[in-house]
N, C-alpha and C positions, 0 to 999 in steps of 0.2 A: 619435598619429595626427591629422593636421590635420582630416580630413573628420569625425572623431568630435567634435572640438571645435567645428566648425561646426554639427554636428547638435545638440549641447548648447545652443548659442546659439540655435538655431532653436526648440527646445522651450521655452526661457525667454523668448523674444522676444515682447512684447505686439504683437499685430497692429495696435493702435491707433497704433503709432508709425510705421507705414508712411507716407511723405510723399505718395505718389500712389496713388489708387485709381480703377480704371475698371471698370464693369460693362457687359457686352455681353449683350443678350437676343435670342435667336433663336427663330423658329417653325420647326418641322420638318414638311415635308409628304411624304406617301407616297401613291402612287396617287391623287393629286388631293385628298387630305383633310389637314387639320392633324392630325398624328399625335403630335407631341411638343412639349415646350418645353425650352430649354437656357438656362441662365444661366452666364456665365463671368466670374469676379471676378479681377481683377489688382491686386495691391498691391505697390508697390515702395518701396525706399529706396536708399541708395547701395551696399549690399552684398548685399541679399537681394531675391528675388522670391517672392511667394506667389501661387499659381494655384489656383483652385478652379472646378470645373465641375459644376453640378447639371443632371441631365436626368431627364425623366419622360415617359411616354406619356400622351396625353389623349384624351378622347372615345371613339370606337369602337375606336381602337387600343388604349386602355387596357383595354377589356373583353375584347379578344382576346388582349392581351399586356401585362399590368400589369407595369411596370418602373420602378424608380427607381434612380438611381446618383448617387454623389458621388465625384469624382476630385480629390484634393488633391495639390499638389506644391510643395515648398519647394526653391528653386533659388538658384544664385549669380546675380549680375547678368548674366552672359553666357548665362543660361538653362539651364545644365547642372545637373540635379537633384542634391540631396543626400538627399532623402527624398521618397517618395510614398506615398499611401494611397488605396486603391480600395475603396469600399463599393458593394454592389449588392443590391437586393432585387427578386427576380423572383418574382412571385405572393406566396407566404408565406415563401419561402426567402431567407434573408439570408447574405451572405458578406462578409468583409473580408480584404484582404491588404495588406501593407505592405512597402516596399522601402527599403533604405538603400544609397546609392551611394557607393562609395569610388572616385572618379574617378581619383585618382592611382595606386591599385594595380590598377585595372581589375577591380573586384569589385562584385558586387551581392548583397546579403543579403535574402532573402525570408522574411517572418514570416506564417505562415498557419495557422490552427487550432492555435496553440500549438507549431508546428513551425518550425524555422529551417533554411534551406538556403542555401548559397553557390553563386553562378554566376561563373565567370571569363570576362571578355570578351576577345575577340580584338582589338577596336578600342576605343580610348578617347580622349577622352571621348565620352559618349553622352547623348542626350536621352531622356526618356520621351515617350509620345505627346502629352501635354498641353503639355509645355514645347516640343516640336517645333512644335505648332500655334502657340503664342505667338511663337516665334522666327521662324517663317515670315512673320508680319506685319512683321517688321523687315527682311526681306531686300530688296535692291535689285536690280532687273533693268533692264538698259539696252536690250536689243533682243530681239525674238521669236526663239526657238530657243535661248536661253541656258539653261543647266542648272546646277543646284546639287545637292549631295548632303549629306544630314544622316544621321548614324548614330544609330539608335534602338534602345533596349533594349525587347524585347517577346518574350514566350513563351520565356523562359529564355536568350536570346542577343541579340547585337547584330546589327542588319540595316541595310543602306543603303537610304535612301529618296531617290528621284530626283525633283526638282522642276523641271519644264520650263515656261518662259514661252512659252505657245502664241501669243497674240495679244491685241490690245486689243479689247474687246467692249462695245458700248453696252447697258447694262442699267438697269432701273428700280430705284432704292434709296431709302432714307430721306433721302438727299442729293439726290434728283431723279434725272433721266436723266444717267448719267455713263459716261465711258469707263474701264472697269475692266481690270486685267490678268488675263487668264484663265490659270491655272496648272494643270498636270496633275501630280498627286502619285502616284507608284507606290511602294507600300510593300515588296512582296516578302514580306509576312507578313499574316496576318489581323488587322485592326484591332480593338482592344477599344473604341475610341471609336465607330467605325462598325462594328458587329459583322458579321464575315465578309467585309467588303470588303477588297480589296487595291489599290484604285485609287480616287482621288477627284479632284475638280476644286474649285479655290478661285478666287474672284474678288476681287482686292485693289484697294482704293481708299483713297488717302491713309493707308496703313499699317494698314488695317482689312480683315478678311475680311467682305465684305458679302453674299456668297453662297457656298454650298458645295453639293457634290453627290457622294453616294457610291453606287456600284453595289451592289445587293443581289441575293440569289438570285431574288427576285421583285420586279421594279421597282427603284426607286432612291429614296434619300432626298434631299431638298432643304432645305437650311437658309437661312433668310432673316433677315438682321439687321433687327430691328424697333425697337431702342432702345439708345442709348449713354448712360451716366450717368457723368460724371467729377467727382471731388471732390479 
């Protein structure tokens, strides 16, 4: 099985050998206060991409809702995942689940609490949520109204996510006042990255998500890019 061979190579591959590394740091605001911090690491070489997103609540939000999470994805150079691991600590409860993607066979294997389960996809290949976020930064839109569809594995099945280029919008960023492309993303499922959200907005500038917004049951989350480090 080719995907199994790729997985073995991922497990043995030293992360230090990745040629390109980028770190994105975001502040997350909710109801007018800074509620969280997110760091996204991207490491690439000619054949593999390693993605890792760390998130945690801070300040008053941490007192009300203490949460830490780490999402790791090992993917092909085109962004399609081979393996992902999601760790979450909510208050004192910890959980870890892991997924193995056989893109050729259209199968996803989930490992959780010592149990293994297989899910068969109707559409393949698929992204996971983290790799879909990364690949969105690489999408090219020519004119407002243009739409693109990504297939994403979430909640035991594959779902289409529609990305619509709404308009150019002038916003304040770490690069100054810029014209960013405002995108609307409709998931069709409840996001794990933005819990309970089924819709989000992204602002792209020079291949980077400089701002994001996700609807919540109460208010919404706003992510602001505060720092980029490239090595």
